C-alpha positions, 0 to 999 in steps of 0.5 A: 344972982348966979344960978348954980348947975347941979353935978349931973347937969353939968355932966350932960352937958359936957358929954353933949360938948364932947360928942358934938365935937367928935361928930364935927371932927369925924365929918372933916376928916375927909376934907383934909384929904383934898386929893385922893388916890384911893379906892373905896370911899363912899361918895353919896347915899340915898335911902337906907345902906349898911356895912360889914366891916371885915372881922366885925359880926354886925351890919352898922349904918353906912356914913357918907364919910366912911372909907371901904377897906378890902373885905368890907361889904355894903348892902342897901334896902329896897330904897337905897342907893350907894356910890363908891369911889373906884380908880379916879374917874370910875364910879360904883353905883349900888342900886336898892336891895343889893349887897356888894363886897370890895375885895380887893381896894388897890387900884393896881388890882381892884376887884368888886364882888356883886353878891345880889341885887344891881350895880352900875359901873361908869369909867371914865378913861382916855381912849384906848387905855386899859383899865383895871376894874374886876368884878366877880359874881356868884356865876361869873368873873369879868374885867372892864378894861375900857371906858363906858357903862356897865350894868350888873344884876344878879339873882341868887342862885339863878343868874347874872345878867351883864348889859354893855351900854358903853366900853368893853368887857372881857370874860375871865373864863373864856377871855371873850370880849364883849363890846357895846350894845350886847347883853350877856346871861351867865346861868349855871355853865351856860353863857349867852350873848345877844345885842341890846333891842331898842326896847331893852335900851329904853327900859333901861333908861327908865330904870330907877338905879339908871335915872339916879346913876345919870343924874350923879354924873351930872352932879359930879361933872358940875362939881368939877367945874365948880372947883375954883382956882383958889381951891387948886392953889390950896390944894396943891401948895402943900402936895407932897407926892414925889412923883405925882404925874407918873406915867398912866395916871389919869388924875385925882379924886378932888374934894369939893366942900361946896358939893359935899363930894369927890369929883374926878379931877383930870390931868388934862383938859377935855375929859368926858364923862360916859354920859356925856357930861365934860369935866372942865377943870383939870390940873393943867387947865382952869376953865375960864380963858384967862386963868389957863396955865401958861406953858413957861413961867408961872402965875400967881407969883410963882405958884405954878413953875414948869418944873420939867416933863415929870413935874415942877417943884414949888418953893414958898408955898407954890404947888406941884405942876408939869410943864403944860408943853411937854406933860408927863412921861406919856408924851402929850396930853388930852382935850381938844381945841388946845388940849394934850392927849396922853398916849395910851400905853399897853397895860403891862407898861402902864405905871399904876397909881399907888394906893395912898392918899395925899394929906394937905392943907384944907382950902382957905376958902372953904 
């Protein structure tokens, strides 16, 4: 004998089903953008964190699927940690009891504002290549221009401390260059620069946010090395950017669904994080020797045409890939032992990556 459901029970079941479907679709929304060239994506959260969208009056719980727009703010509780994607290869990691604003999320004019607390920037880039990560605090403005590791700490109404573990920073007001191994303190109209002592470096290494940042760097490099050839095949099969390998571009954000996060997918072989971790998988090179891409011709039934110096065009489901021998118009590649190194160019001639995401089909094996 069939058991009849009452109308309220059916309404509850229907509402629950719709809600579950909405949650699943929302979680999968980022996965359709397997390859992205966009800044502002939330890539990791631990503890409590909230977001305040520009124009909204209330703070909302921050989600791992959120993408920040210009003017959005993120704040963390004492136990909170948040990782935000910057230009491909660079990450902002916000410590506990902190607040940061993404003032401009275009890659050509990327700008952050640290209002209080602590943040670390891990910036990956080729030797000598100009980066453009602008950061302001209540006490100063600066620009990160080289690959490296940077720590900023703000005490509201008091001072800002900048530590350059690796890399180079330009102070906007005085155009002073600060190189690695230095600490700068901004307080009112006073600016002091001093070398980091061994004791200070040891304390920095033991700080919670620095330990977490180093662990995240290891996780992301591992996620890169776990990108399979099948993932790359599927991702590039419907790649629609007309000129994806333009001069000045370093690579893409690649969503690895196994690791549940974006990782850096560089154009060339040989990239390393400032922490020393290697990004072994690139657009040109798959880690296992038998799967490295040839200089001419194609593999896997024509999936990788050589296509000249500015990228090939595939037909019949093939992928877009430039000629690995000549590379894009920068005139070379990057790497050690068979890789290719891009030639750095002056910042005023570099063609910046446009702010957009490339919508492609999800990998078949994910």
